[in-house]
C-alpha positions in Angstrom: 64.3 -25.8 6.0 67.8 -26.6 4.8 68.0 -27.6 1.4 71.3 -29.7 0.6 72.5 -30.1 -3.2 74.6 -33.1 -4.1 75.9 -34.5 -7.9 75.8 -34.9 -10.4 75.8 -38.5 -10.2 74.2 -41.3 -12.1 71.6 -42.3 -10.3 70.5 -46.0 -9.2 68.5 -47.8 -7.0 71.2 -48.3 -4.8 71.9 -44.5 -4.6 67.8 -44.4 -3.9 67.7 -46.4 -0.9 71.4 -44.6 0.0 69.5 -41.2 0.2 66.7 -42.0 1.5 68.5 -43.4 4.9 69.7 -40.5 5.1 66.7 -38.0 5.6 65.9 -36.2 8.1 63.1 -33.7 9.9 63.6 -30.2 8.1 65.8 -31.0 5.3 65.5 -31.5 1.7 68.4 -33.2 -0.3 68.6 -32.5 -3.9 70.4 -35.0 -5.8 71.1 -34.6 -9.3 71.8 -37.0 -12.2 74.7 -37.2 -14.2 73.2 -39.2 -17.3 70.2 -36.6 -17.8 71.0 -32.9 -17.4 68.0 -30.9 -15.2 66.5 -34.5 -13.8 66.8 -34.6 -10.2 65.5 -36.8 -6.9 64.0 -34.3 -4.2 64.4 -36.0 -0.9 62.2 -34.9 1.7 61.8 -36.3 5.4 58.7 -38.2 4.2 58.6 -38.5 0.5 61.1 -38.7 -2.4 59.9 -37.3 -6.4 61.3 -36.8 -9.6 61.8 -33.3 -10.7 62.8 -32.4 -14.2 64.1 -28.7 -15.1 64.3 -26.9 -18.2 64.1 -23.4 -20.1 61.1 -22.5 -22.5 62.6 -21.4 -25.8 62.2 -17.9 -26.4 62.6 -14.6 -24.5 59.9 -12.7 -22.5 58.2 -10.1 -24.9 57.8 -7.8 -22.2 61.5 -8.0 -20.6 63.2 -9.2 -23.7 65.0 -11.8 -21.4 65.3 -15.4 -21.5 62.6 -17.0 -19.9 63.2 -18.9 -16.5 63.2 -22.4 -15.5 60.5 -24.5 -15.5 59.8 -27.3 -13.0 58.0 -30.7 -13.8 57.3 -33.4 -10.9 57.6 -36.7 -12.9 56.6 -39.1 -9.9 58.4 -40.8 -7.5 60.6 -43.9 -7.3 57.5 -45.9 -6.4 56.3 -45.3 -10.1 59.5 -44.5 -12.2 62.9 -46.3 -11.8 65.6 -44.0 -12.7 65.9 -45.2 -16.7 61.6 -44.3 -16.9 62.5 -41.2 -15.2 65.0 -40.0 -17.2 62.8 -41.7 -20.6 60.0 -38.9 -19.0 62.8 -35.9 -18.7 64.0 -36.5 -22.6 60.2 -36.6 -23.8 59.9 -33.1 -21.8 63.3 -32.0 -23.1 62.4 -32.5 -27.0 58.8 -30.3 -26.3 60.9 -27.8 -25.1 63.1 -27.9 -27.7 60.2 -27.9 -30.5 58.6 -24.4 -28.7 56.6 -26.0 -26.2 56.3 -24.9 -22.3 55.0 -28.3 -20.7 54.9 -27.3 -17.2 52.5 -24.4 -18.2 50.0 -26.9 -20.5 50.2 -29.0 -17.4 49.4 -26.4 -14.5 46.8 -25.0 -17.2 45.2 -28.1 -17.4 45.2 -29.1 -13.9 43.6 -25.3 -13.4 40.8 -26.1 -15.9 40.1 -29.7 -14.0 39.7 -27.9 -11.0 37.5 -25.2 -12.8 35.5 -28.1 -14.5 35.3 -29.5 -10.6 34.0 -26.9 -9.0 31.7 -25.6 -11.5 29.7 -28.8 -11.4 26.0 -28.0 -12.5 25.1 -29.0 -8.7 27.1 -26.5 -7.3 26.1 -23.7 -9.7 22.8 -24.1 -8.9 23.5 -23.6 -5.3 25.2 -19.9 -7.0 21.6 -19.7 -9.1 19.6 -19.9 -6.1 21.6 -17.0 -4.7 21.3 -14.8 -7.5 17.6 -15.6 -9.1 15.9 -13.6 -6.1 17.9 -10.8 -6.8 17.3 -10.5 -10.7 14.9 -8.1 -11.7 11.6 -9.2 -13.6 11.8 -9.7 -17.3 8.5 -8.2 -18.0 7.5 -5.1 -15.4 9.4 -4.1 -12.4 10.8 -4.7 -9.1 12.1 -8.5 -8.7 11.1 -11.5 -8.7 7.9 -12.6 -6.2 9.2 -15.2 -3.6 6.8 -17.7 -4.5 8.1 -18.0 -8.4 11.8 -18.5 -7.4 10.5 -21.0 -5.4 8.6 -23.0 -8.0 11.9 -22.3 -10.1 14.1 -23.0 -8.5 12.0 -27.0 -7.7 11.8 -27.4 -11.2 15.2 -26.9 -11.7 16.2 -29.4 -9.6 13.4 -32.0 -10.7 15.2 -31.2 -14.2 18.8 -32.0 -12.8 17.4 -35.1 -11.2 16.0 -36.5 -14.4 19.2 -35.8 -16.3 21.1 -37.4 -13.4 23.9 -34.6 -13.8 24.0 -32.9 -10.7 28.0 -33.3 -10.4 28.4 -33.2 -13.7 31.0 -29.8 -15.1 28.5 -28.0 -16.6 31.2 -27.4 -19.3 30.3 -31.4 -20.4 26.6 -30.6 -20.6 25.2 -31.1 -23.9 22.4 -32.0 -25.7 22.4 -35.8 -24.8 21.6 -35.0 -21.3 18.7 -32.3 -22.7 17.0 -35.0 -24.6 17.4 -37.9 -21.3 14.8 -35.0 -19.7 12.6 -35.0 -22.5 12.4 -39.0 -22.5 12.3 -39.2 -19.3 9.0 -36.9 -19.3 7.5 -38.5 -22.6 8.1 -42.3 -20.6 7.2 -40.6 -17.1 4.6 -38.4 -17.9 6.0 -35.2 -15.6 3.1 -33.8 -15.0 4.7 -30.4 -16.2 7.6 -31.2 -18.6 7.3 -27.3 -19.8 8.3 -25.9 -16.4 10.8 -28.1 -15.8 12.9 -27.3 -19.4 11.8 -23.8 -19.2 13.6 -23.6 -15.9 16.6 -25.4 -17.1 16.6 -23.1 -19.9 16.7 -20.0 -17.6 19.4 -21.9 -15.4 21.8 -22.6 -18.8 21.1 -18.5 -19.9 22.5 -17.6 -16.2 25.4 -19.9 -16.6 26.3 -19.1 -20.4 26.3 -15.3 -18.9 28.4 -16.0 -16.2 31.0 -17.7 -18.7 30.4 -21.5 -17.0 29.2 -22.5 -21.2 29.8 -21.7 -24.2 26.3 -22.3 -25.3 22.8 -23.4 -23.9 22.1 -26.8 -25.2 18.5 -26.0 -25.0 18.4 -23.8 -27.3 19.9 -26.1 -30.0 17.3 -28.6 -29.0 14.7 -28.5 -32.3 11.4 -26.7 -31.2 9.6 -29.7 -32.3 11.1 -31.3 -29.8 10.6 -28.9 -27.1 7.8 -29.9 -24.4 4.6 -28.0 -25.2 3.0 -25.2 -22.4 0.4 -27.1 -21.1 -3.1 -25.5 -23.0 -4.8 -22.0 -20.9 -7.3 -23.5 -19.2 -10.9 -22.4 -19.6 -13.3 -23.7 -17.2 -15.6 -21.6 -15.2 -18.5 -22.2 -13.0 -21.9 -20.6 -13.1 -23.6 -18.6 -10.4 -25.7 -21.5 -9.4 -22.7 -24.2 -9.4 -21.1 -21.2 -7.3 -23.8 -21.5 -5.1 -23.6 -25.1 -4.6 -20.2 -24.8 -3.3 -21.8 -21.9 -0.9 -24.5 -24.0 0.9 -21.6 -27.4 1.0 -18.9 -24.7 2.4 -21.6 -25.0 5.8 -20.7 -28.3 6.4 -17.1 -28.0 6.5 -15.7 -29.3 9.5 -13.6 -26.3 10.5 -15.4 -22.6 10.5 -12.6 -20.9 9.3 -12.6 -23.6 6.1 -16.7 -22.4 5.9 -15.7 -19.1 5.9 -12.7 -19.0 4.2 -14.2 -20.9 0.8 -17.0 -18.7 0.6 -15.2 -15.4 0.8 -13.2 -17.2 -2.3 -16.6 -17.2 -3.8 -17.6 -13.8 -2.7 -14.4 -12.1 -3.7 -12.6 -12.8 -7.0 -9.3 -12.6 -4.9 -6.2 -15.1 -5.1 -6.3 -18.3 -2.7 -2.7 -16.8 -1.7 -4.2 -13.4 -1.0 -7.1 -14.8 1.2 -5.2 -16.9 3.2 -2.5 -14.1 4.2 -5.3 -11.2 4.7 -4.9 -9.5 7.7 -7.5 -7.3 9.6 -5.5 -4.6 9.1 -6.0 -4.3 5.6 -9.7 -4.3 6.2 -12.2 -1.7 6.3 -15.8 -3.0 7.3 -17.1 0.5 7.2 -16.2 1.6 3.7 -16.5 -2.0 2.7 -12.8 -1.9 1.6 -9.9 -4.2 1.5 -6.2 -3.0 0.7 -4.1 -5.4 -0.4 0.1 -4.0 0.1 2.0 -4.8 -3.2 4.1 -7.7 -1.4 0.5 -9.5 -1.0 -0.4 -9.6 -4.7 1.0 -10.8 -7.9 2.1 -7.9 -9.8 3.3 -6.2 -6.3 1.2 -3.7 -7.3 -1.1 -2.2 -4.2 -4.5 -3.1 -4.7 -8.1 -2.1 -3.2 -11.3 -3.9 -3.7 -14.8 -3.0 -2.4 -16.6 -5.7 -0.1 -20.2 -6.8 -1.7 -22.5 -8.0 1.0 -21.7 -11.3 1.1 -18.5 -10.5 1.7 -19.2 -8.0 4.4 -21.1 -10.6 6.2 -18.4 -13.6 6.1 -16.3 -11.1 7.5 -18.4 -9.6 9.9 -18.7 -13.4 10.7 -15.1 -14.0 11.4 -14.8 -10.9 13.5 -17.3 -12.4 15.5 -14.9 -15.4 16.2 -11.7 -13.5 16.1 -11.8 -10.1 16.9 -9.6 -7.9 14.9 -6.3 -8.5 15.0 -4.1 -11.0 13.5 -5.1 -12.9 10.0 -8.7 -13.0 9.3 -8.6 -16.5 8.5 -6.2 -18.6 11.1 -5.6 -22.5 10.4 -7.5 -23.7 13.2 -4.2 -25.4 14.5 -1.4 -23.2 14.0 -3.1 -20.4 13.8 -1.0 -19.4 10.5 -2.1 -19.2 7.3 -4.3 -22.3 6.2 -2.4 -24.4 4.0 -5.1 -27.3 2.9 -7.1 -26.1 0.2 -6.9 -29.5 -1.4 -8.4 -31.2 1.8 -11.4 -28.3 2.0 -11.8 -28.8 -1.8 -12.4 -32.6 -1.4 -14.6 -32.2 1.3 -16.7 -29.6 -0.6 -16.8 -31.9 -3.6 -18.1 -34.7 -1.6 -20.8 -32.3 -0.3 -22.4 -30.7 -3.3 -22.7 -34.5 -4.6 -25.8 -37.2 -3.0 -25.5 -37.3 0.7 -26.3 -40.9 3.0 -27.3 -43.1 -0.1 -29.9 -39.6 -1.3 -30.7 -39.2 -4.7 -29.2 -35.8 -6.5 -26.9 -34.5 -8.7 -23.3 -35.7 -8.9 -20.4 -34.1 -7.3 -19.3 -30.9 -8.2 -15.8 -31.9 -9.4 -13.0 -30.8 -12.4 -12.9 -26.9 -10.9 -9.4 -25.7 -9.3 -9.8 -22.1 -7.0 -8.6 -20.0 -9.6 -12.0 -21.4 -11.8 -13.6 -18.7 -9.7 -11.8 -15.6 -10.8 -12.6 -16.8 -14.5 -16.3 -17.6 -13.3 -16.4 -13.8 -11.9 -15.2 -12.5 -15.4 -17.8 -14.5 -17.6 -20.5 -14.2 -15.3 -19.7 -9.9 -15.6 -19.0 -10.5 -18.8 -22.1 -11.5 -19.9 -23.9 -9.0 -17.7 -22.4 -6.3 -20.0 -19.8 -5.1 -17.8 -16.6 -4.4 -20.0 -13.5 -6.1 -19.8 -11.5 -2.8 -18.5 -13.3 -3.0 -15.3 -13.0 -6.7 -14.7 -9.4 -6.8 -15.2 -9.6 -3.7 -13.0 -11.1 -5.6 -10.3 -9.1 -8.9 -10.8 -5.8 -6.4 -10.7 -4.6 -7.4 -14.1 -1.9 -4.4 -15.2 -3.4 -2.8 -18.0 0.1 -3.4 -20.2 -0.5 -6.7 -19.7 -3.7 -7.4 -21.2 -4.0 -4.7 -23.7 -1.0 -3.9 -26.1 0.0 -0.4 -28.0 -0.8 3.0 -26.9 -3.9 1.7 -24.5 -1.8 -0.7 -22.2 1.0 2.1 -22.0 -1.2 5.1 -21.2 -4.0 4.1 -20.1 -4.2 4.0 -15.8 -6.9 4.7 -15.0 -8.5 2.2 -11.8 -12.5 3.2 -12.7 -13.0 2.7 -8.9 -16.6 3.5 -9.2 -17.1 1.1 -11.7 -15.4 -1.6 -10.0 -17.5 -1.1 -7.0 -20.6 -1.5 -9.2 -19.1 -4.7 -10.9 -18.6 -6.3 -7.7 -22.0 -5.0 -6.3 -23.4 -6.8 -9.2 -21.3 -10.0 -8.7 -22.8 -10.0 -5.0 -26.6 -9.5 -6.3 -26.0 -12.5 -8.8 -24.5 -15.1 -6.1 -27.5 -13.9 -3.8 -30.0 -14.9 -6.5 -28.1 -18.1 -7.1 -28.1 -18.9 -3.3 -31.7 -18.2 -3.1 -32.8 -20.3 -6.0 -34.1 -17.0 -7.9 -33.7 -15.6 -11.3 -31.3 -12.2 -11.5 -32.0 -10.8 -14.6 -34.4 -8.2 -13.3 -32.0 -7.0 -11.4 -28.5 -6.5 -13.6 -28.1 -3.5 -15.4 -25.5 -3.4 -18.0 -22.8 -0.6 -17.5 -22.1 1.8 -19.9 -19.0 1.5 -21.5 -16.7 4.4 -21.3 -14.6 5.1 -24.4 -10.5 6.6 -23.4 
């Protein structure tokens, strides 16, 4: 591009009109003003701008030379008349004489604005989505499970939506927005305000570590104002109640639903583990289910003894599906079952009176996870040591017991697990058959160490 410099001349409106008519492609004309040294009109082929050049006071501490000239754009003839441009230039000249550097200040301010716009909470949440699966667990070894990551990100998105600050720069987030989340949770009745607040707080901790914010506003909320964690469920079902559900499962529309419900009663596993059960994990002859680490909540491989009831269910499944793929494939998709809510609703209905008949009310108020608590409670009443029940449930020693015992006790106590599962099966069979199982219950000896 060709550059031509003219002047100094006193720039007027007529001067501006004249040089605009002289504009040409690939040519830049610089007209310097006589009345204000450093002020110039820059004329390009498509636009004109006012420019002011100055030299900051002092020297560069590294080179010990005067600082180079700085250039500041003031506007254009449409926004600044020649007199307005001179006034703006003289203002900057005064700032530079006082030791300031207006060009550097403008650049820093523009960079801060750009950084704030790029670091909105919504955009940072996207970065958090990519970073979270790679973060190690706070307790234990390994990475966070995909299920935990999905739930955490879902709660974070709900929190940002409640605060209406998805496009808010992270640096501008304050206690007012967090209080809005708390107030909305109180008014609307959010099902899990503690989970939502916790997910937001952990996200903001990540933002703080990355330097996007100075402090986490959630940490400044008084503990009395923070959502309380939901009270731990203590509900469990007796073997007699589980027997009612076992019988009701026989009336489910799909055989796979019946078998899955009965398997969850017979084996105290998590429903997510049961829905992913593959025939390659099962040895019917050895009566064992070996769970790979990627299937379990704590990511540890786990072995479960299969009692007679569980084997009965699996043999029925084997006759229907063969020994390939999922044990409990969904009726239509043939993938993992995801209709636990519908199955439970039908079970509850079928435990109540049918077709106007009289009978006990429907058995409601339970969750699938209550089956695990029912197992531990019933076996505890029968004298089974807690450590054995914990081992069957695949609870880590360090998670259920503290101190030296939790750190050093790694015994699986497999023979006792086998006896515990067999006892659980006998309790269920007795309840299903409507007879007393007390005579068959033999308390297990408690092993020390």
